[in-house]
LUMKEPA-862149 format. One record per residue: x, y, z of N, C-alpha, C, O in turn; residue number from 1. Coordinates in steps of 0.001 Angstrom, whole numbers, plus 500000, padded with zeros to 6 digits. Example, Ala and Ser with C-alpha at 12.3 -4.5 7.8 and 13.67 -1.06 7.14 Angstrom:
% LUMKEPA-862149
[[513190,494310,507800],[512300,495500,507800],[513200,496700,507800],[514236,496681,508465],1]
[[512850,497750,507080],[513670,498940,507140],[512900,500030,507870],[513409,501138,508039],2]
END
This chain:
% LUMKEPA-862149
[[176804,384771,165284],[175698,385291,165772],[175465,385556,167054],[174615,386349,167458],1]
[[176377,384756,167882],[176183,385344,169038],[176599,386524,169696],[176069,386781,170777],2]
[[177756,387555,169072],[178124,388724,169309],[176611,389897,169280],[176448,390983,169837],3]
[[175717,389099,168393],[174765,389867,167934],[173753,389929,168998],[173276,390969,169454],4]
[[173402,388463,169435],[172450,388135,170085],[172745,388822,171873],[171817,389180,172598],5]
[[173881,388860,172179],[174400,389322,173543],[174138,391436,172940],[174143,392305,173812],6]
[[174010,391687,171907],[173785,392948,171673],[172504,393251,172279],[172108,394099,173078],7]
[[171923,392177,171573],[170415,392716,171540],[169627,392370,172812],[168468,392710,173051],8]
[[170433,391647,173583],[170041,391402,175278],[170322,392427,175994],[169515,392954,176761],9]
[[171741,392888,175775],[172044,394307,176616],[171227,395340,176314],[170887,396163,177165],10]
[[170886,395379,175215],[170112,396826,174886],[168521,396496,175634],[168024,397246,176473],11]
[[167909,395300,175163],[166847,395382,176370],[166661,395352,177609],[165727,395872,178220],12]
[[167689,394642,178105],[167922,394741,179663],[168066,396461,179851],[167242,397099,180507],13]
[[168980,396950,179322],[169074,398235,179942],[167757,399291,179664],[167493,400260,180375],14]
[[166978,398849,178414],[165419,399418,178457],[164509,399251,179359],[163741,400062,179876],15]
[[164708,397701,179572],[163868,397942,181128],[163767,398208,182511],[162758,398178,183216],16]
[[165120,398513,182859],[165580,399528,183923],[165534,400802,183616],[164960,401583,184375],17]
[[166086,401197,182536],[165967,402414,182261],[164893,403366,182319],[165015,404561,182588],18]
[[163216,402397,181891],[162378,403200,181561],[161291,402262,181670],[161500,401093,181345],19]
[[159835,402722,182203],[158839,401856,181863],[157624,402315,180695],[156555,401731,180514],20]
[[158030,403296,180113],[157235,404073,179232],[157231,403521,177692],[158275,403525,177039],21]
[[156299,403164,177283],[156395,402990,176168],[156276,403931,174775],[156146,405137,174986],22]
[[156307,403505,173417],[156381,404566,172424],[155605,404409,171570],[155930,404475,170384],23]
[[154023,404090,172102],[152816,403949,171527],[152491,405199,170506],[152065,405082,169357],24]
[[152772,406333,171145],[152090,407545,170690],[153382,407875,169241],[153238,408890,168560],25]
[[154198,407191,169040],[155259,407736,168408],[154482,407561,166737],[154004,406462,166457],26]
[[154405,408807,165618],[153687,409256,164614],[154909,408957,163669],[155970,409565,163810],27]
[[154691,407833,162535],[155751,407963,161583],[155276,408529,160604],[156088,408935,159773],28]
[[154040,408720,160392],[153801,409818,158997],[154579,410840,158475],[154848,411918,159003],29]
[[154939,410381,157319],[155814,411364,156391],[156960,411062,156450],[157666,411253,155460],30]
[[157561,410433,157757],[159011,410205,157519],[159478,408905,156985],[159004,407770,157008],31]
[[160894,409590,156345],[162188,408439,155923],[162629,407785,156445],[162907,408312,157523],32]
[[163039,406521,156409],[163943,405919,156844],[165116,405183,156306],[164983,404544,155262],33]
[[166358,405223,156988],[167528,404282,155856],[167427,403163,156835],[167111,403303,158017],34]
[[167740,401976,156209],[168053,401052,156832],[169278,400194,156330],[169771,400336,155211],35]
[[169710,399307,157256],[170956,398950,157492],[171077,397585,157896],[170821,397518,159098],36]
[[171385,396352,157363],[171486,394891,157687],[172638,394726,159259],[173345,395733,159218],37]
[[172863,394243,159974],[173629,393808,160785],[174012,392746,160645],[173255,391816,160927],38]
[[175314,392492,160164],[175979,391726,160032],[176766,390846,161350],[176496,391034,162536],39]
[[177929,389722,160766],[178565,389331,161887],[179591,390595,162464],[180085,391394,161668],40]
[[179846,390674,163919],[180682,391460,164569],[180291,392922,164580],[181102,393846,164643],41]
[[178656,393080,164497],[177941,394362,164078],[178438,395088,163035],[178389,396317,163095],42]
[[179032,394390,161841],[179218,395170,160869],[177850,395392,159735],[177081,394534,159300],43]
[[177893,396895,159461],[176386,397509,158994],[176747,396946,157694],[177926,396678,157461],44]
[[175724,396722,156730],[175571,396097,155117],[174413,396544,154878],[173628,396943,155739],45]
[[174166,396503,153361],[173012,396706,152891],[171838,395670,153141],[172011,394462,153304],46]
[[170662,396301,153147],[169608,395650,153593],[168921,395150,152432],[168923,393920,152386],47]
[[168328,395731,151469],[167893,395722,150395],[167843,395867,148712],[167223,395504,147713],48]
[[169288,396900,149307],[170061,397360,147945],[171120,398052,148046],[171010,398886,148945],49]
[[172465,398085,147324],[173385,398556,147797],[173884,399979,147546],[174882,400570,147959],50]
[[172970,400316,146812],[172682,401978,146151],[171991,402589,147193],[172575,403481,147809],51]
[[170833,402273,147514],[170075,402855,148633],[168728,401872,149136],[167926,401338,148370],52]
[[168723,401809,150394],[167679,401154,151236],[167065,401290,152322],[167347,400787,153410],53]
[[165849,402266,151937],[165204,402701,152677],[163362,402607,152540],[162772,401905,151719],54]
[[162781,403408,153458],[161343,403298,153187],[160833,404551,153260],[161613,405495,153384],55]
[[159554,404749,153199],[158772,405946,153584],[157355,405830,153970],[156512,405382,153193],56]
[[157095,406217,155127],[155967,405774,155582],[154976,406951,155162],[155433,408091,155079],57]
[[153407,406664,154852],[152685,407131,154516],[151865,407351,155438],[151314,408451,155478],58]
[[151613,406483,156290],[151115,406631,157926],[151898,405534,159136],[152805,404769,158811],59]
[[151613,405587,159875],[152234,404638,161077],[152191,403314,160413],[153151,402571,160207],60]
[[150938,403118,160103],[150528,401789,159439],[150899,401215,158245],[150796,399999,158080],61]
[[151308,401938,157414],[151486,401672,156229],[152704,402430,155298],[152589,403636,155083],62]
[[153914,401652,154735],[155022,402288,154374],[155449,401639,152753],[155118,400578,152224],63]
[[156301,402750,152265],[156801,401718,151046],[158509,401762,151313],[159312,402593,151738],64]
[[158556,400389,150814],[160258,400347,150944],[160479,399897,149709],[159799,399165,148990],65]
[[162082,400709,149457],[162505,400333,148352],[164095,399881,148008],[164988,400617,148427],66]
[[164236,399390,147699],[166006,398753,147570],[166486,398763,146060],[165918,398093,145197],67]
[[167466,399495,145836],[168133,399349,144490],[169872,399374,144336],[170643,400252,144725],68]
[[170141,398249,143718],[171588,397577,143471],[171789,397812,142139],[170958,397514,141282],69]
[[173367,398585,141803],[173709,398868,140560],[175081,398500,140684],[175816,398901,141587],70]
[[175476,397588,139590],[176969,397292,139405],[177367,397344,137913],[176478,397118,137092],71]
[[178577,397610,137497],[179318,397916,135967],[180938,397594,136660],[181385,397732,137799],72]
[[181552,397090,135332],[182737,396742,135551],[183216,396815,133747],[182469,396670,132780],73]
[[184678,397084,133759],[185293,397132,132192],[186558,397143,132577],[187183,397994,133209],74]
[[187016,395698,131959],[188334,395242,132268],[189048,395398,130682],[188529,394804,129738],75]
[[190037,396081,130527],[191024,395787,129591],[192226,394945,129758],[192869,395199,130776],76]
[[192687,393996,128997],[194188,393163,128952],[194643,392998,128010],[194200,392386,127038],77]
[[195608,393523,128149],[196721,393128,126789],[197769,391641,127230],[198581,391618,128155],78]
[[197503,390662,126416],[198203,389701,126867],[198896,388748,125695],[198271,388976,124659],79]
[[199706,387993,125506],[200899,387140,125112],[200543,385854,125573],[200598,385502,126751],80]
[[200116,385042,124460],[200281,383575,124608],[201014,382920,123704],[200923,383198,122508],81]
[[201833,381966,124168],[202377,380956,123597],[202010,379720,123323],[201626,378881,124138],82]
[[202202,379517,121405],[201769,378326,121035],[202577,377008,120894],[203204,376678,119887],83]
[[202508,376539,121660],[203448,375083,121832],[203670,374329,120663],[204726,373711,120525],84]
[[202572,374311,119604],[202601,373374,118438],[203519,374013,117290],[204234,373281,116606],85]
[[203483,375252,117121],[204079,376373,116197],[204978,376802,116796],[205693,377521,116098],86]
[[205408,376655,118170],[206620,377324,118851],[206457,378579,118132],[207134,378762,117121],87]
[[205492,379622,118606],[205613,381125,118344],[204470,381644,119599],[203506,381081,120119],88]
[[204953,382673,119741],[203949,383463,120320],[202652,384430,119543],[202753,384624,118332],89]
[[201691,384894,120154],[200712,385226,119912],[200117,386603,121004],[199812,386395,122178],90]
[[200045,387833,120418],[199708,388933,121026],[198301,389034,120713],[197913,388728,119586],91]
[[197227,389570,121912],[196121,389780,121822],[195323,390657,122572],[195853,390823,123671],92]
[[194060,391423,122433],[193447,391729,123752],[192188,390977,124432],[191476,390205,123790],93]
[[192047,391191,125393],[190732,390497,126102],[190307,391828,126988],[190900,392355,127930],94]
[[188923,392216,126268],[188581,393136,126750],[186800,392243,127545],[186070,391404,127018],95]
[[186684,392958,128990],[185404,392218,129718],[184421,393483,130366],[184961,394388,131002],96]
[[183036,393461,130163],[182393,394551,130275],[181138,394435,130862],[180716,393637,130024],97]
[[180244,394572,131578],[178966,394410,131830],[178586,394747,133000],[179380,394923,133924],98]
[[177093,394903,133116],[176459,395825,134261],[175168,394815,134826],[174688,393782,134360],99]
[[174903,395487,135847],[173582,394939,136617],[172931,395896,137147],[173364,397010,137441],100]
[[171510,395340,137325],[170481,396164,138173],[169511,395305,138767],[169088,394303,138190],101]
[[169141,395673,139923],[168171,394937,140712],[167603,395766,141617],[168209,396527,142373],102]
[[166217,395583,141519],[165351,396832,142331],[164350,395773,143146],[163799,394829,142579],103]
[[164226,396028,144339],[162714,395726,145040],[161772,396591,145623],[162332,397589,146080],104]
[[160765,396588,145755],[160149,397740,145776],[158447,397216,146997],[157652,396533,146351],105]
[[158132,397406,148024],[157446,396646,148968],[156460,397520,149456],[156727,398719,149538],106]
[[155350,397090,149794],[154173,397615,150634],[154591,397288,152121],[155308,396301,152284],107]
[[154345,397761,152823],[154648,396860,154537],[153211,397448,155066],[152656,398420,154556],108]
[[152730,396735,156115],[151842,397057,157091],[152085,396883,158045],[152585,395784,158288],109]
[[151877,397878,159194],[152336,397492,160434],[151273,397724,161573],[150673,398796,161643],110]
[[151051,396699,162465],[150139,396829,163489],[150305,398072,164574],[151026,399008,164228],111]
[[149897,398101,165403],[150158,399101,166202],[151386,399073,167112],[151665,397976,167596],112]
[[152153,400107,167413],[153076,399559,168579],[152937,399610,169933],[152718,400681,170499],113]
[[153066,398301,170676],[152873,398100,171666],[153710,397777,172540],[154292,396751,172187],114]
[[154051,398148,173499],[155181,397990,174169],[156548,397980,173699],[157509,397365,174161],115]
[[156479,398795,172663],[157865,399669,171909],[157914,398753,170464],[158626,399132,169534],116]
[[157038,397435,170361],[156930,396457,169477],[156015,396533,168432],[154837,396723,168734],117]
[[156401,396396,166982],[155093,396417,166056],[155731,395241,165286],[156892,395007,164951],118]
[[154800,394716,165155],[154380,393165,163763],[154293,394009,162686],[153411,394866,162753],119]
[[155038,393979,161642],[154797,394005,160236],[154982,392973,159082],[155870,392123,159148],120]
[[153967,393078,157827],[154094,392274,156614],[153750,393048,155641],[153557,394264,155610],121]
[[153669,391999,154602],[153503,392899,153042],[154414,392056,152139],[154688,390868,152308],122]
[[154878,392932,151065],[155382,392084,149565],[155557,393103,148870],[155513,394244,149330],123]
[[155771,392824,147705],[155980,393780,146625],[157056,392659,145716],[157602,391584,145960],124]
[[156968,393836,144275],[157759,392870,143206],[159352,393084,143306],[159905,393724,144200],125]
[[159938,392491,142325],[161473,392389,142030],[161799,392496,140714],[161156,392011,139783],126]
[[162838,393155,140638],[163370,393035,138772],[164922,393144,138850],[165599,393854,139594],127]
[[165226,392456,138104],[166685,392143,137973],[167033,392047,136447],[166335,391388,135677],128]
[[168355,392867,135974],[168757,392355,134668],[170293,392422,134775],[170808,393108,135658],129]
[[171002,391753,133932],[172142,391827,133814],[173114,391863,132497],[172417,391956,131487],130]
[[174004,391834,132309],[174847,391785,130913],[176148,392114,130830],[176713,393189,131030],131]
[[176703,390677,130393],[177976,390960,130396],[178769,390383,128629],[178183,389895,127663],132]
[[179805,390608,128753],[180574,389990,127219],[182234,390502,127394],[182859,391430,127907],133]
[[182538,389039,126480],[184225,389073,126785],[184399,389044,125398],[183675,388370,124665],134]
[[185572,389929,124890],[186053,389767,123632],[187202,389526,123693],[187742,390527,124162],135]
[[188230,388446,123406],[189218,388131,122975],[189890,387886,121717],[189994,386779,121189],136]
[[190371,389054,121235],[191167,389008,119923],[192407,388723,119812],[193258,389220,120551],137]
[[192692,387811,118787],[194353,387439,118514],[194483,387505,117043],[193513,387828,116358],138]
[[195577,387231,116545],[195834,387203,115124],[195173,386410,114432],[195031,385274,114887],139]
[[194686,386678,113388],[194228,385894,112351],[194541,384270,111932],[193841,383356,111496],140]
[[196053,384422,112325],[196781,383017,111942],[196827,382335,113145],[197357,381232,113009],141]
[[196508,382556,114140],[196698,381795,115511],[195431,380780,115448],[194304,380803,114953],142]
[[196245,379846,116241],[195285,378607,115977],[194141,378972,117153],[192989,378538,117144],143]
[[194747,379918,118225],[193340,380496,119009],[193192,381804,118594],[193846,382679,119162],144]
[[192404,382089,117657],[192270,383594,116816],[191752,384562,117674],[192255,385633,118013],145]
[[190398,383925,118069],[189493,385063,118826],[188498,384231,119403],[188425,383070,119001],146]
[[187723,384635,120277],[186996,384496,121101],[185697,385175,121703],[186309,385857,122525],147]
[[184545,385465,121894],[183376,386436,122019],[182480,385747,122408],[182109,384711,121856],148]
[[182002,386245,123438],[180828,385647,124436],[179835,386773,125088],[180244,387761,125697],149]
[[178847,386543,124921],[177673,387257,125407],[176804,386828,126795],[176732,385601,126861],150]
[[176187,387443,127817],[175583,386990,128794],[174563,387855,129042],[174794,389063,129109],151]
[[173424,387396,129194],[172530,388301,129640],[171140,387475,130460],[171006,386252,130511],152]
[[170362,388311,130950],[169251,387338,131806],[168426,388437,132291],[169017,389517,132291],153]
[[166903,388462,132811],[165809,389220,132937],[165464,388295,133938],[165486,387117,133581],154]
[[165141,388541,135141],[164653,388305,136088],[163136,389279,136771],[163112,390507,136846],155]
[[162208,388524,137117],[161060,389264,138063],[160446,388375,138914],[160703,387179,139044],156]
[[159627,389028,139481],[159052,387739,140980],[158781,388838,142102],[159233,389981,142050],157]
[[158178,388457,142869],[157374,388915,144136],[158189,388166,145394],[158485,386971,145377],158]
[[158454,388962,146338],[158799,388437,147404],[157625,389093,148561],[157052,390182,148544],159]
[[157527,387813,149666],[156866,388588,150882],[157673,388282,152037],[158392,387284,152092],160]
[[157559,389145,152975],[157875,389124,153975],[156889,389695,155488],[155830,390322,155493],161]
[[157622,389252,156535],[156927,389241,157692],[158249,389660,159100],[159346,389119,159233],162]
[[157852,390387,159670],[158839,390275,160973],[158658,391662,162329],[157900,392601,162086],163]
[[159034,391635,162985],[158938,392578,164205],[159967,393648,164046],[161073,393345,163599],164]
[[159643,395055,164429],[160022,396232,164699],[160230,396376,166529],[159356,396057,167335],165]
[[161327,396819,166815],[161388,397125,167879],[162139,398396,168040],[163282,398658,167666],166]
[[161094,399291,168803],[161807,400850,168805],[162168,401052,170105],[161479,401083,171124],167]
[[164225,401287,169805],[164949,401500,171378],[164780,403168,171257],[164852,403959,172197],168]
[[164609,403392,170266],[164134,405096,170816],[163229,405565,169699],[163274,404938,168641],169]
[[162419,406590,169814],[161379,407356,168781],[161992,407331,167318],[161193,407439,166388],170]
[[163200,407213,167065],[163759,407529,165445],[165001,406230,165368],[166049,406442,164758],171]
[[164772,405086,165958],[165671,404086,165963],[165262,403264,166215],[164871,403332,167381],172]
[[164977,401915,165555],[164478,400681,165595],[165073,399638,165265],[165703,399778,164217],173]
[[165161,398289,165886],[165997,397066,165393],[164533,396037,164671],[163316,396216,164707],174]
[[165288,395096,164138],[163921,394683,163379],[164503,393192,162963],[165721,393200,162782],175]
[[163907,392019,162793],[163749,390763,162581],[163044,390569,161525],[161921,391074,161509],176]
[[163500,389799,160372],[162541,389572,159494],[162761,388622,158743],[163897,388484,158289],177]
[[161618,387613,158376],[161722,386262,157502],[161381,386845,156076],[161191,388056,155967],178]
[[161306,386096,155092],[160937,386718,153895],[161279,384799,152913],[162086,383870,152944],179]
[[159833,385281,152086],[160094,383949,150682],[159983,384758,149353],[159384,385816,149163],180]
[[160616,384097,148589],[160697,385037,147221],[159988,383958,146013],[160261,382759,146047],181]
[[159352,384350,145293],[159322,383627,143900],[159740,384296,142574],[159384,385403,142170],182]
[[160313,383683,142160],[161101,384450,140780],[161444,383677,139493],[161742,382484,139545],183]
[[161404,384299,138452],[161077,383404,137347],[162127,384672,136219],[161970,385857,135924],184]
[[163070,383720,135909],[164512,384195,135463],[164524,383518,133580],[164353,382346,133247],185]
[[164762,384619,132730],[165485,384451,131511],[166730,384530,130892],[166977,385681,130532],186]
[[167528,383790,130659],[168647,384327,130531],[169006,383418,129207],[168418,382398,128847],187]
[[170169,384084,128558],[170982,383566,127178],[172622,383840,127255],[173247,384806,127693],188]
[[173010,382735,126718],[174355,382766,126796],[174605,382470,124986],[174072,381749,124143],189]
[[175611,383380,125002],[176323,382969,123162],[177675,383058,123076],[178372,384015,123415],190]
[[178059,381892,122551],[179681,382117,122725],[179739,381802,121070],[178920,381056,120533],191]
[[180799,382461,120357],[181846,382186,119193],[183173,382107,119119],[183795,382650,120032],192]
[[183787,381561,118253],[185362,380889,118392],[185369,381005,117150],[184382,380756,116458],193]
[[186751,381495,116590],[186990,381326,115323],[188726,381534,115063],[189226,382598,115428],194]
[[189606,380457,114414],[190878,380538,114162],[190953,379992,112785],[189942,379738,112131],195]
[[192069,379826,112386],[192332,379277,111343],[192066,377491,111061],[192252,376873,110013],196]
[[191625,377023,112258],[191480,375546,112452],[189846,375269,112191],[189252,374373,111591],197]
[[189542,376072,112687],[187547,375961,112531],[186962,376998,113352],[187764,377540,114113],198]
[[186001,377332,113385],[184860,378369,113621],[183621,377682,114334],[182863,376939,113711],199]
[[183502,377904,115346],[182017,377377,116130],[181520,378284,117171],[182155,378970,117972],200]
[[180133,378136,116980],[179491,378914,117979],[178358,377992,118575],[177955,376960,118038],201]
[[177852,378582,119912],[176826,378066,120154],[176041,379059,121004],[176616,380031,121494],202]
[[174675,378825,121199],[173823,379659,122056],[172591,378666,123159],[171984,377646,122835],203]
[[172543,379344,124372],[171791,378503,125020],[170693,379397,125652],[170996,380574,125842],204]
[[169722,379066,125924],[168516,379991,126447],[168083,379045,127424],[168048,377835,127199],205]
[[167655,379729,128819],[167366,379252,129972],[166274,380031,130469],[166326,381261,130444],206]
[[165349,379443,130893],[164022,379724,131650],[163953,379062,133173],[163854,377839,133263],207]
[[163994,379680,134068],[163757,379137,134999],[162887,379737,136215],[162808,380963,136289],208]
[[162371,379112,136966],[161415,379671,138252],[161642,378656,139547],[161678,377446,139766],209]
[[161764,379824,140218],[162261,378956,141726],[161847,379809,142784],[161928,381031,142661],210]
[[161188,378996,144332],[160690,379661,145331],[161379,379130,146501],[161526,377942,146789],211]
[[161854,380332,147248],[162868,380072,148166],[162783,380738,149342],[161881,381571,149262],212]
[[163266,380743,150297],[163123,381558,151620],[164031,382015,151851],[165082,381433,151585],213]
[[164022,383247,152441],[165146,384067,152945],[165842,383817,154415],[165127,383466,155354],214]
[[167171,383995,154576],[167428,383678,155786],[166934,384955,156567],[166250,385846,156062],215]
[[167343,384919,157770],[166542,385929,158957],[167571,386968,158926],[168761,386899,159236],216]
[[166692,388196,158378],[167798,389319,158505],[167338,390128,159790],[166192,390232,160228],217]
[[168625,390729,160332],[168787,391348,161313],[168782,392960,160781],[169698,393255,160014],218]
[[167863,393963,161120],[167971,395373,160820],[168088,396155,161727],[167997,395790,162899],219]
[[168376,397734,161276],[168695,398992,161739],[168021,399914,161110],[168188,399954,159891],220]
[[167236,400744,161633],[166321,401626,160563],[166557,402663,161854],[166472,402531,163074],221]
[[167000,404093,160684],[166920,405139,161287],[166265,406203,160669],[166688,406809,159685],222]
[[164945,406475,161425],[163927,407727,160948],[164309,408914,160697],[165421,409019,161215],223]
[[163953,410120,160071],[163997,411386,159587],[163176,412209,159309],[163525,413308,158876],224]
END
């Protein structure tokens, strides 16, 4: 984090000596912004979503922020297993697939810009869903013939945030933000195993409610 702090100090120092004007007349009405999170060594990562993370300003004091993350995978594996009890080998296929989606939507309220800095606060809902399955098929006469599992979960909740936004230029700002999350999750896991020795299955249902605070996030917003 030390390089990031030095970066902020350097920009602040250069602005103090380069100008004494403020950006109080900035009008953000109707402007869009792409947002990035500043990680260690000045890496830019996703702020609120991996697919899109941005906001739209209805006015200079009211904005809608949206973050969307989507992922999917599909893996097919052909494998051969050795059965030490029967001294034989078994061929089979292992298929793994799944997907997930996360959505965050927040309304943000901003105070007037004073000395290039504005305080903002707000909150909104968050939704998440994931599903994955694994099919491991072998020969029916094998001791370990087949294994099937499915996992899924749906979560919803609310996130409240508060932070400060510093306009280093009229269309570029840096921000620091705290947040707290209230999330409820319902999840299910089911597994089935079939072989010439025995068949077994079980199903687990989980319901969880969590409240936790977010780490401080440093952000970069570019308005256009």
